[in-house]
MITIPA-732897 format. One record per residue (C-alpha): residue number from 1; residue in one letter; x negated, z, y. Coordinates in steps of 0.02 Angstrom, whole numbers, plus 50000, padded with zeros to 5 digits. Layout:
// residues N
{pt NUM, a, {X, Z, Y}};
...
***
This chain:
// residues 249
{pt 1, m, {50304, 46014, 43738}};
{pt 2, s, {50341, 46082, 43911}};
{pt 3, r, {50213, 46193, 43997}};
{pt 4, h, {50304, 46355, 44033}};
{pt 5, p, {50234, 46454, 44180}};
{pt 6, l, {50294, 46624, 44117}};
{pt 7, k, {50122, 46698, 44082}};
{pt 8, c, {50055, 46641, 44250}};
{pt 9, q, {50208, 46712, 44340}};
{pt 10, l, {50192, 46875, 44246}};
{pt 11, h, {50012, 46901, 44301}};
{pt 12, a, {50054, 46849, 44478}};
{pt 13, g, {50175, 46996, 44488}};
{pt 14, a, {50338, 46899, 44486}};
{pt 15, t, {50494, 46989, 44429}};
{pt 16, l, {50565, 46892, 44281}};
{pt 17, i, {50745, 46927, 44232}};
{pt 18, g, {50790, 46889, 44052}};
{pt 19, t, {50912, 46940, 43919}};
{pt 20, l, {50908, 46969, 43732}};
{pt 21, v, {50972, 46840, 43607}};
{pt 22, s, {51029, 46913, 43441}};
{pt 23, l, {51158, 46785, 43384}};
{pt 24, p, {51102, 46629, 43288}};
{pt 25, s, {51191, 46510, 43406}};
{pt 26, p, {51110, 46371, 43510}};
{pt 27, e, {51271, 46363, 43609}};
{pt 28, v, {51251, 46544, 43663}};
{pt 29, v, {51074, 46503, 43721}};
{pt 30, e, {51138, 46355, 43821}};
{pt 31, i, {51264, 46469, 43908}};
{pt 32, l, {51130, 46598, 43950}};
{pt 33, v, {51012, 46465, 44018}};
{pt 34, a, {51153, 46395, 44125}};
{pt 35, a, {51181, 46572, 44193}};
{pt 36, g, {51007, 46561, 44270}};
{pt 37, f, {50900, 46685, 44175}};
{pt 38, d, {50712, 46665, 44200}};
{pt 39, w, {50672, 46690, 44016}};
{pt 40, l, {50752, 46731, 43850}};
{pt 41, f, {50705, 46868, 43726}};
{pt 42, i, {50740, 46794, 43555}};
{pt 43, d, {50752, 46936, 43431}};
{pt 44, m, {50694, 46897, 43254}};
{pt 45, e, {50666, 47082, 43220}};
{pt 46, h, {50851, 47128, 43220}};
{pt 47, g, {50935, 46958, 43235}};
{pt 48, a, {51003, 46883, 43074}};
{pt 49, f, {50905, 46720, 43078}};
{pt 50, d, {50745, 46641, 43018}};
{pt 51, a, {50606, 46538, 43099}};
{pt 52, l, {50705, 46376, 43089}};
{pt 53, m, {50851, 46451, 43185}};
{pt 54, a, {50730, 46526, 43310}};
{pt 55, q, {50663, 46351, 43337}};
{pt 56, r, {50840, 46285, 43363}};
{pt 57, l, {50867, 46421, 43495}};
{pt 58, i, {50706, 46374, 43585}};
{pt 59, q, {50758, 46191, 43581}};
{pt 60, a, {50926, 46237, 43657}};
{pt 61, a, {50837, 46334, 43794}};
{pt 62, r, {50746, 46175, 43847}};
{pt 63, d, {50633, 46222, 43995}};
{pt 64, c, {50683, 46406, 44000}};
{pt 65, p, {50536, 46500, 43922}};
{pt 66, c, {50572, 46601, 43766}};
{pt 67, l, {50475, 46751, 43705}};
{pt 68, v, {50509, 46781, 43521}};
{pt 69, r, {50504, 46956, 43447}};
{pt 70, v, {50433, 46946, 43273}};
{pt 71, p, {50492, 47062, 43133}};
{pt 72, g, {50322, 47146, 43117}};
{pt 73, h, {50134, 47129, 43141}};
{pt 74, d, {50105, 47002, 43002}};
{pt 75, e, {49998, 46855, 43058}};
{pt 76, v, {50114, 46732, 42970}};
{pt 77, w, {50259, 46779, 43086}};
{pt 78, i, {50151, 46775, 43243}};
{pt 79, k, {50079, 46604, 43197}};
{pt 80, k, {50249, 46534, 43150}};
{pt 81, v, {50341, 46582, 43310}};
{pt 82, l, {50202, 46510, 43417}};
{pt 83, d, {50202, 46351, 43312}};
{pt 84, i, {50389, 46325, 43342}};
{pt 85, g, {50359, 46320, 43529}};
{pt 86, a, {50383, 46496, 43596}};
{pt 87, a, {50308, 46535, 43766}};
{pt 88, g, {50239, 46692, 43687}};
{pt 89, v, {50265, 46828, 43561}};
{pt 90, i, {50336, 47004, 43573}};
{pt 91, v, {50272, 47122, 43439}};
{pt 92, p, {50366, 47284, 43401}};
{pt 93, q, {50299, 47457, 43360}};
{pt 94, v, {50121, 47438, 43424}};
{pt 95, n, {50058, 47616, 43417}};
{pt 96, n, {49869, 47607, 43441}};
{pt 97, a, {49730, 47499, 43511}};
{pt 98, a, {49673, 47436, 43341}};
{pt 99, q, {49845, 47363, 43308}};
{pt 100, a, {49847, 47285, 43482}};
{pt 101, r, {49677, 47203, 43456}};
{pt 102, s, {49733, 47133, 43289}};
{pt 103, i, {49891, 47059, 43366}};
{pt 104, v, {49792, 46975, 43505}};
{pt 105, a, {49675, 46899, 43376}};
{pt 106, r, {49821, 46833, 43273}};
{pt 107, a, {49894, 46748, 43427}};
{pt 108, k, {49732, 46661, 43480}};
{pt 109, y, {49644, 46511, 43407}};
{pt 110, p, {49460, 46531, 43359}};
{pt 111, p, {49338, 46579, 43425}};
{pt 112, a, {49446, 46701, 43526}};
{pt 113, g, {49552, 46745, 43374}};
{pt 114, v, {49606, 46696, 43200}};
{pt 115, r, {49766, 46597, 43226}};
{pt 116, g, {49785, 46465, 43092}};
{pt 117, v, {49785, 46283, 43145}};
{pt 118, g, {49932, 46174, 43096}};
{pt 119, i, {50042, 46037, 43166}};
{pt 120, a, {50217, 46086, 43217}};
{pt 121, r, {50341, 46075, 43361}};
{pt 122, a, {50225, 46163, 43484}};
{pt 123, h, {50096, 46026, 43456}};
{pt 124, g, {50221, 45885, 43486}};
{pt 125, y, {50218, 45855, 43299}};
{pt 126, g, {50039, 45796, 43319}};
{pt 127, y, {50057, 45688, 43474}};
{pt 128, g, {50004, 45830, 43588}};
{pt 129, f, {49891, 45922, 43466}};
{pt 130, k, {49727, 45923, 43564}};
{pt 131, d, {49811, 45965, 43730}};
{pt 132, y, {49908, 46109, 43652}};
{pt 133, v, {49760, 46182, 43559}};
{pt 134, d, {49651, 46170, 43715}};
{pt 135, r, {49772, 46270, 43823}};
{pt 136, a, {49866, 46383, 43702}};
{pt 137, n, {49749, 46532, 43715}};
{pt 138, d, {49764, 46532, 43904}};
{pt 139, e, {49950, 46493, 43920}};
{pt 140, l, {50041, 46590, 43783}};
{pt 141, a, {50093, 46769, 43821}};
{pt 142, v, {50054, 46913, 43705}};
{pt 143, v, {50175, 47057, 43735}};
{pt 144, v, {50167, 47219, 43636}};
{pt 145, q, {50300, 47351, 43631}};
{pt 146, a, {50276, 47535, 43668}};
{pt 147, e, {50425, 47608, 43579}};
{pt 148, h, {50361, 47758, 43483}};
{pt 149, k, {50291, 47926, 43532}};
{pt 150, l, {50125, 47875, 43452}};
{pt 151, a, {50114, 47726, 43569}};
{pt 152, v, {50141, 47843, 43716}};
{pt 153, r, {50003, 47956, 43651}};
{pt 154, n, {49883, 47807, 43640}};
{pt 155, i, {49945, 47707, 43788}};
{pt 156, e, {49786, 47717, 43891}};
{pt 157, s, {49682, 47633, 43754}};
{pt 158, i, {49819, 47507, 43712}};
{pt 159, a, {49831, 47453, 43895}};
{pt 160, r, {49644, 47420, 43900}};
{pt 161, v, {49645, 47295, 43756}};
{pt 162, p, {49592, 47123, 43821}};
{pt 163, g, {49721, 46988, 43795}};
{pt 164, i, {49876, 47096, 43813}};
{pt 165, d, {49985, 47009, 43942}};
{pt 166, a, {50120, 47142, 43956}};
{pt 167, i, {50180, 47303, 43877}};
{pt 168, l, {50367, 47310, 43848}};
{pt 169, v, {50449, 47480, 43833}};
{pt 170, g, {50585, 47497, 43702}};
{pt 171, p, {50683, 47650, 43762}};
{pt 172, y, {50799, 47661, 43611}};
{pt 173, d, {50666, 47665, 43476}};
{pt 174, l, {50560, 47777, 43585}};
{pt 175, s, {50702, 47901, 43603}};
{pt 176, a, {50730, 47897, 43415}};
{pt 177, s, {50547, 47935, 43380}};
{pt 178, m, {50562, 48086, 43493}};
{pt 179, g, {50715, 48154, 43402}};
{pt 180, r, {50831, 48100, 43543}};
{pt 181, i, {50905, 47941, 43472}};
{pt 182, g, {51002, 47841, 43601}};
{pt 183, r, {50971, 47971, 43738}};
{pt 184, v, {50866, 47855, 43845}};
{pt 185, s, {50899, 47956, 44003}};
{pt 186, d, {50837, 48118, 43925}};
{pt 187, p, {50703, 48195, 44038}};
{pt 188, e, {50573, 48195, 43898}};
{pt 189, v, {50604, 48011, 43862}};
{pt 190, r, {50592, 47968, 44045}};
{pt 191, r, {50429, 48066, 44059}};
{pt 192, a, {50360, 47968, 43911}};
{pt 193, i, {50407, 47804, 43995}};
{pt 194, a, {50327, 47864, 44156}};
{pt 195, k, {50165, 47896, 44061}};
{pt 196, v, {50170, 47716, 43997}};
{pt 197, r, {50202, 47655, 44174}};
{pt 198, k, {50055, 47750, 44248}};
{pt 199, a, {49934, 47691, 44114}};
{pt 200, c, {49986, 47509, 44130}};
{pt 201, q, {49979, 47511, 44319}};
{pt 202, k, {49806, 47589, 44312}};
{pt 203, a, {49749, 47452, 44192}};
{pt 204, r, {49842, 47318, 44292}};
{pt 205, v, {49945, 47266, 44142}};
{pt 206, p, {50120, 47200, 44181}};
{pt 207, l, {50263, 47312, 44124}};
{pt 208, g, {50423, 47263, 44038}};
{pt 209, v, {50579, 47356, 43987}};
{pt 210, f, {50743, 47327, 43897}};
{pt 211, g, {50909, 47399, 43953}};
{pt 212, v, {51086, 47367, 43896}};
{pt 213, t, {51150, 47347, 44074}};
{pt 214, a, {51086, 47299, 44245}};
{pt 215, e, {51110, 47479, 44299}};
{pt 216, a, {50997, 47537, 44157}};
{pt 217, v, {50849, 47430, 44211}};
{pt 218, r, {50866, 47437, 44399}};
{pt 219, p, {50777, 47607, 44418}};
{pt 220, w, {50629, 47542, 44317}};
{pt 221, m, {50618, 47386, 44423}};
{pt 222, a, {50602, 47498, 44575}};
{pt 223, q, {50451, 47578, 44491}};
{pt 224, g, {50359, 47415, 44459}};
{pt 225, f, {50427, 47348, 44295}};
{pt 226, t, {50432, 47158, 44309}};
{pt 227, l, {50469, 47086, 44135}};
{pt 228, i, {50652, 47132, 44127}};
{pt 229, a, {50767, 47109, 43978}};
{pt 230, a, {50942, 47159, 44031}};
{pt 231, g, {51089, 47152, 43914}};
{pt 232, c, {51116, 47059, 43752}};
{pt 233, d, {51225, 46912, 43700}};
{pt 234, a, {51329, 47015, 43578}};
{pt 235, v, {51352, 47154, 43707}};
{pt 236, f, {51406, 47030, 43840}};
{pt 237, l, {51538, 46963, 43721}};
{pt 238, s, {51601, 47134, 43668}};
{pt 239, i, {51613, 47198, 43847}};
{pt 240, a, {51710, 47046, 43907}};
{pt 241, a, {51823, 47046, 43755}};
{pt 242, t, {51864, 47231, 43773}};
{pt 243, a, {51894, 47215, 43960}};
{pt 244, t, {52015, 47070, 43933}};
{pt 245, r, {52107, 47162, 43795}};
{pt 246, d, {52124, 47320, 43900}};
{pt 247, a, {52182, 47222, 44052}};
{pt 248, l, {52326, 47148, 43953}};
{pt 249, r, {52385, 47304, 43864}};
***
């Protein structure tokens, strides 16, 4: 399998512009790759597809690195998405350091962790097994999401967990946990995100954020967020469809 430089670029401070994939369509992925995104956020948490379809999406992406968001913290999901060839894993709702340490362990082969050893697409179906196993712990990205008020409360200890390659803020779930669902520009929500930013910058952990539009993420980029997920395939389609309809009525 290809060696994706995403983790190296992330730690070098590069700004990586990606978008979220929620539709189970390899053709959509091909269109997004052709648009020139640096990486793709494949969403198994909310997307209506399984590991096999996630693999098809990664295959369609070819050399564009894909980070796959798993449905939860279960080691089976983390192992499976890495085995299908993801450049890394995004884990939702990580609210304390103990959870973060467990996730890192599940993403790493022994002795650094407890990831199970199998033969799958990531290993070249066996042809590249030794090479993959030798480099996987160093090359695959482990990204945890800070998207709950409990994560904000514990962010200093989460950011200090070894093996965390980035912390990705989920503004919508964060706002919901604060009783302000969808109000991502609310001053309290923004203050919570600022607390995450300060803790990550102090710990020198790369910061990520999702926003529905370019305008939503641009202010965070100006504050040092570098792993950027802007927009979503379904939203792109709905915006263009609505604009075309309105232009012709």
